[in-house]
C-alpha positions in Angstrom: -7.4 20.8 20.9 -4.7 19.7 18.5 -4.4 21.3 15.0 -3.1 20.5 11.6 -2.9 21.5 7.8 -5.3 18.6 6.1 -6.6 15.7 8.2 -7.7 12.1 6.5 -10.9 10.5 8.6 -10.9 7.1 8.0 -7.7 5.0 7.8 -8.9 2.0 5.9 -7.8 1.4 2.0 -8.7 4.5 0.3 -7.6 6.6 3.3 -4.6 5.5 3.6 -4.1 5.3 -0.2 -4.3 9.4 0.3 -1.8 9.5 2.8 0.8 7.6 0.5 -0.2 10.5 -2.2 0.1 13.1 0.1 3.3 12.0 1.0 4.2 11.4 -2.6 3.7 14.9 -3.3 5.5 16.6 -0.4 1.8 17.3 1.8 2.4 16.9 5.2 -1.3 15.1 6.9 -2.9 13.5 9.7 -4.5 9.9 9.7 -7.5 9.3 11.8 -9.0 6.1 12.6 -11.4 4.6 14.7 -9.6 1.2 15.3 -7.4 0.1 17.7 -5.2 -0.9 15.3 -4.9 -1.0 11.6 -6.0 -3.9 10.5 -8.9 -5.0 7.6 -11.9 -7.4 8.7 -12.9 -9.2 6.0 -11.5 -11.1 3.0 -10.4 -10.3 -0.4 -9.8 -6.9 -2.8 -8.8 -7.1 -6.1 -6.9 -4.2 -7.8 -7.5 -4.1 -11.7 -4.3 -3.0 -14.2 -5.6 1.0 -13.8 -5.8 0.7 -10.2 -2.3 -1.0 -10.0 -0.6 1.9 -12.0 -2.1 4.3 -9.4 -1.0 2.7 -6.2 2.4 2.5 -8.2 2.5 6.2 -8.7 1.6 7.0 -5.1 5.1 4.7 -3.6 4.1 1.5 -3.3 4.5 -0.5 -6.2 6.7 -3.0 -4.5 4.9 -3.4 -1.8 1.6 -4.2 -3.1 3.6 -6.8 -5.6 4.9 -8.7 -2.8 1.8 -9.8 -1.3 -0.6 -9.6 -4.8 -1.3 -12.8 -6.1 -2.2 -12.6 -9.9 -4.2 -15.4 -12.1 -4.6 -16.1 -15.3 -8.0 -16.0 -15.8 -12.0 -15.9 -14.6 -13.6 -19.1 -15.8 -17.6 -18.7 -15.6 -19.9 -21.8 -15.2 -23.3 -22.9 -15.0 -24.1 -22.6 -11.6 -25.9 -25.7 -11.7 -24.9 -27.4 -14.9 -21.0 -26.6 -15.0 -21.7 -25.5 -18.3 -18.3 -23.2 -19.5 -19.6 -19.8 -20.1 -17.2 -17.2 -20.5 -12.9 -17.1 -20.3 -11.6 -13.7 -18.8 -8.3 -14.3 -20.1 -5.6 -11.9 -17.8 -2.6 -13.5 -18.5 -2.0 -10.7 -21.2 -2.6 -7.8 -19.2 0.5 -6.6 -18.2 1.2 -6.2 -22.1 -2.1 -4.7 -22.1 -2.9 -2.1 -20.3 0.7 -1.5 -18.5 -0.1 -3.7 -15.3 -1.5 -6.9 -13.8 -4.4 -7.5 -12.3 -3.9 -8.3 -8.4 -5.9 -10.3 -5.9 -4.8 -9.3 -2.0 -6.2 -10.5 1.5 -7.3 -7.0 1.9 -4.8 -7.6 5.4 -2.0 -7.3 3.6 -3.2 -4.7 1.0 -3.2 -2.6 3.9 -0.2 -3.3 5.7 1.2 -2.8 2.4 -0.2 0.8 2.3 0.4 1.4 5.9 3.9 0.5 5.7 5.7 3.5 4.2 3.7 6.4 5.9 5.2 7.9 9.2 3.5 6.3 12.6 3.2 8.6 14.2 1.3 10.5 11.9 -1.5 7.8 12.1 -4.2 8.5 15.2 -6.3 5.6 16.2 -9.0 5.0 18.0 -10.5 7.9 17.0 -14.1 7.3 16.3 -15.0 10.9 14.7 -18.6 11.7 15.6 -19.2 15.1 15.0 -17.4 18.0 13.1 -17.9 21.5 12.7 -17.7 22.8 9.7 -16.1 26.4 9.7 -15.6 28.9 7.2 -12.1 28.7 7.7 -11.2 25.3 9.0 -13.7 22.1 10.4 -13.6 21.4 13.7 -13.8 17.3 14.0 -14.9 15.4 17.7 -14.0 12.2 18.7 -15.7 9.5 21.2 -12.2 9.7 23.1 -12.1 13.5 23.5 -10.1 15.1 21.1 -11.0 17.7 19.6 -8.5 18.6 16.0 -8.9 21.7 13.8 -8.4 20.9 10.3 -7.6 23.2 7.9 -9.2 21.0 5.0 -10.7 17.9 5.5 -10.2 14.7 3.3 -13.4 11.6 4.3 -12.0 8.6 3.6 -14.9 7.3 6.7 -16.7 4.5 4.5 -20.0 3.8 3.3 -21.9 5.3 6.8 -19.6 8.1 6.4 -20.1 10.4 9.2 -18.8 13.2 7.3 -21.0 12.8 4.5 -23.6 13.1 7.1 -23.0 16.6 8.2 -22.7 17.3 5.2 -25.9 16.4 3.8 -28.4 15.6 6.3 -29.3 12.1 6.7 -28.3 10.4 3.4 -28.0 7.2 4.5 -27.2 4.0 2.0 -30.4 2.1 1.2 -30.6 -1.8 0.7 -29.7 -3.1 -2.9 -32.1 -6.0 -2.6 -28.8 -8.0 -2.7 -26.4 -9.6 0.0 -22.7 -11.5 0.0 -21.4 -14.6 1.3 -17.5 -14.7 1.9 -15.3 -16.7 3.3 -12.0 -18.1 3.0 -10.4 -21.9 3.5 -7.1 -23.2 3.5 -6.8 -23.8 0.0 -5.3 -27.9 1.1 -8.5 -28.0 2.2 -10.3 -28.0 -1.8 -9.2 -30.3 -4.3 -7.4 -28.5 -7.0 -10.0 -29.3 -9.5 -12.1 -27.0 -8.6 -10.8 -24.1 -9.5 -9.2 -25.7 -12.6 -8.4 -24.6 -14.9 -7.3 -20.6 -13.9 -8.0 -21.0 -10.2 -10.4 -18.2 -10.7 -13.6 -19.2 -11.2 -16.9 -17.6 -11.2 -20.5 -19.9 -11.1 -23.6 -18.3 -12.1 -27.5 -19.0 -11.7 -30.3 -17.0 -11.9 -30.1 -14.1 -9.0 -27.2 -15.0 -7.8 -23.8 -15.9 -8.2 -20.6 -17.2 -6.7 -16.7 -16.5 -6.8 -14.1 -18.6 -5.6 -10.1 -18.0 -6.1 -6.4 -18.1 -4.5 -4.7 -15.7 -2.4 -2.1 -15.6 -0.4 0.2 -17.3 -3.1 -2.6 -20.0 -3.8 -2.7 -20.4 0.2 -5.8 -19.2 0.8 -9.1 -19.8 -1.5 -11.4 -16.9 -1.4 -15.2 -17.2 -1.7 -17.5 -13.9 -2.7 -21.3 -14.4 -3.3 -24.2 -12.5 -4.3 -27.5 -13.4 -4.9 -30.9 -10.9 -4.6 -33.3 -11.4 -1.8 -35.8 -9.2 -0.1 -34.6 -10.0 3.2 -33.4 -7.5 4.8 -29.4 -7.9 5.8 -27.0 -5.8 8.0 -24.4 -4.1 6.2 -21.1 -5.2 7.6 -17.7 -7.6 7.1 -18.3 -9.1 10.6 -22.0 -10.1 11.0 -21.2 -14.0 11.1 -23.0 -16.5 8.6 -25.0 -19.9 9.0 -22.6 -22.1 6.8 -25.6 -24.6 6.4 -27.7 -21.4 5.2 -25.0 -20.0 3.6 -25.3 -24.2 1.1 -28.8 -23.4 1.0 -28.3 -20.3 -0.4 -27.3 -22.5 -4.0 -29.3 -25.1 -4.4 -28.7 -28.3 -7.2 -25.3 -26.7 -7.2 -23.2 -28.7 -9.7 -20.3 -31.1 -8.2 -16.8 -28.8 -8.6 -19.4 -25.9 -6.5 -21.4 -28.5 -4.2 -17.6 -29.9 -2.9 -16.6 -26.8 -2.8 -19.2 -25.5 -0.2 -19.0 -28.6 1.6 -15.5 -27.3 2.7 -16.7 -24.0 4.5 -17.1 -24.2 7.9 -16.9 -20.5 8.4 -18.4 -17.2 6.8 -19.9 -13.9 7.1 -22.6 -12.8 5.6 -24.0 -8.9 5.2 -26.3 -6.6 2.7 -25.2 -4.7 0.1 -26.1 -1.2 0.9 -25.8 1.9 -1.5 -26.8 5.4 -2.4 -28.1 6.7 -5.5 -25.7 8.4 -7.5 -24.5 11.2 -6.8 -22.7 14.5 -7.2 -22.6 15.2 -3.4 -19.1 14.4 -2.8 -18.4 17.7 -0.6 -18.3 21.2 -0.1 -15.4 24.3 0.7 -12.6 23.2 2.7 -14.3 19.2 2.4 -13.8 16.6 0.1 -14.8 13.0 0.4 -13.6 9.8 -1.3 -13.5 6.3 -2.3 -17.1 4.8 -0.5 -17.8 8.1 1.4 -18.4 9.4 -1.6 -19.3 7.0 -4.2 -20.6 3.8 -2.9 -21.1 0.9 -5.2 -21.8 -2.8 -5.2 -18.8 -4.8 -5.8 -20.2 -6.5 -9.5 -16.7 -4.3 -11.2 -14.4 -5.0 -8.6 -14.3 -1.7 -8.7 -15.4 -0.4 -5.1 -11.5 0.6 -3.9 -9.6 0.4 -7.3 -12.0 3.6 -7.8 -10.9 4.7 -4.1 -7.2 4.4 -5.4 -7.9 5.8 -8.3 -9.2 9.8 -6.2 -6.1 9.3 -4.2 -3.6 9.2 -6.5 -5.7 12.6 -8.5 -6.8 14.2 -5.2 -2.8 14.3 -4.1 -2.1 15.2 -7.6 -4.4 18.2 -7.6 -3.8 19.2 -3.6 0.2 19.2 -5.8 -1.0 21.2 -8.8 -2.9 24.2 -7.5 -2.1 26.5 -4.6 -5.6 26.7 -2.7 -6.5 23.1 -1.4 -10.2 24.5 -2.2 -10.3 24.8 -5.5 -7.8 21.6 -5.8 -10.8 19.8 -4.2 -13.6 21.8 -7.5 -11.3 20.4 -10.0 -10.9 16.9 -8.3 -14.4 16.6 -8.7 -15.0 17.6 -12.0 -12.6 15.4 -13.0 -13.5 12.2 -11.6 -17.3 11.9 -11.1 -18.5 11.6 -14.6 -15.7 8.8 -14.9 -17.0 6.9 -11.6 -20.3 7.5 -12.1 -19.8 5.6 -14.9 -17.9 3.0 -12.6 -21.2 2.5 -10.3 -23.7 1.8 -13.5 -21.0 -0.3 -15.2 -21.4 -2.4 -11.7 -25.1 -2.0 -11.6 -25.0 -3.3 -14.9 -23.5 -6.1 -14.5 -24.7 -7.3 -11.5 -28.4 -7.8 -13.8 -26.7 -9.1 -16.1 -25.1 -12.2 -13.9 -28.1 -12.5 -12.3 -30.5 -12.9 -15.4 -33.4 -15.9 -14.7 -32.9 -16.8 -18.4 -29.2 -18.4 -18.3 -29.3 -19.8 -21.9 -30.2 -16.1 -22.3 -27.4 -15.7 -20.7 -25.4 -18.0 -22.5 -26.5 -16.8 -26.5 -25.7 -13.2 -25.3 -22.0 -14.0 -24.0 -21.5 -16.4 -27.1 -22.7 -13.7 -29.3 -20.6 -11.0 -28.4 -23.2 -9.2 -27.5 -22.6 -9.2 -23.6 -20.0 -10.1 -21.1 -20.3 -11.3 -17.6 -17.6 -9.0 -16.3 -19.4 -6.2 -18.6 -17.1 -4.1 -20.7 -14.2 -2.8 -18.9 -11.7 -2.0 -21.5 -12.6 1.6 -20.9 -11.7 0.9 -16.7 -8.7 -0.3 -17.3 -7.2 1.1 -20.5 -7.7 4.5 -18.3 -3.8 5.7 -17.8 -3.8 7.6 -14.3 -1.1 9.4 -13.8 -1.5 10.8 -17.3 -5.4 11.4 -17.4 -5.4 13.0 -13.8 -6.4 16.9 -15.2 -8.5 15.1 -18.4 -11.9 15.2 -19.0 -12.7 11.3 -18.9 -14.3 8.8 -21.7 -17.2 7.3 -20.7 -18.8 5.2 -22.8 -23.0 5.6 -23.9 -24.0 3.2 -22.4 -23.0 4.2 -18.8 -23.4 7.6 -19.1 -27.4 7.2 -18.3 -29.4 5.0 -16.3 -28.9 1.7 -16.0 -32.1 -0.8 -17.1 -32.8 -3.9 -15.6 -33.1 -6.9 -17.5 -34.1 -9.8 -16.7 
């Protein structure tokens, strides 16, 4: 049996961001990842300005800038008519928020996060099957027979976290009633006018929305959709989908969207799973981060971003306090209220975008009473480096449960 002071279980985006944070603050860590190689299955991921600043603060700013794609904004249209709904302008983000808004291919972002780490501290092929929580350590048991004693454990093992289940029992994520289609297209096959004028278009309709934008320096078009359905769909990036079924999911599309859908020849689909908003983020010597702590629907583009905030703030608390147990407790005290607000924002955005009455949606946007992106300013303005130890401010609208909008 080997041993280490701090172990991170999960070598995905949140786990490697946390490893970079601890490295930045001079803290040794060992990472245990189930996959036989560091890789991200899936398509794109976004990092809003406050998350970019968190990544810059953990030492990977240059690496992410090299692979991040910036669009001038998100142009929203009616899914059936093509009517303009709203422009979310991103051209001034650097000046306004102190950092740009990036879109990444997930694999390139993971490579950027891994590039600054000592590969000898990343142990691949380690699928966690059980933990033994003791008073002075946690014993990790892996499917390959390895056992590791860790004085402190950071769990970044995703929405189906083994660590979470060990701590809280059958706390399984539940199906949200929405499913996602994803696809990647060679941009040379997509007529430029389809994504004009910004190269980042969102189509909104009753019970569904469809987003397409450039990544990899404009060489690839990423597609991600969301639709309400009672049909249970398995959670998982790699569930193969049928392009014809995908096209049928968006009946009567406006001409630009119809042309885009016609190009799709491969796609994946999966169900959106989440768990009730909860304070169960860990205890004692064990701390959950990222989706293991706070899985959320993707309607605010904040799933990965909140994991990046977790990484910096957890690393900072571990640097400032001698006792990691105390650091973990303070991390939870600071993070839980803000992340709960972001989870509610995400749910609110999903409900608003999927309103059955699209005329009512357009009226709300035109009057300035609502936005298809929700109120994100408070999220993006967050100064993670300056406010890591301060009680976060959450707008009243997202401090309580979100009511349905139809």
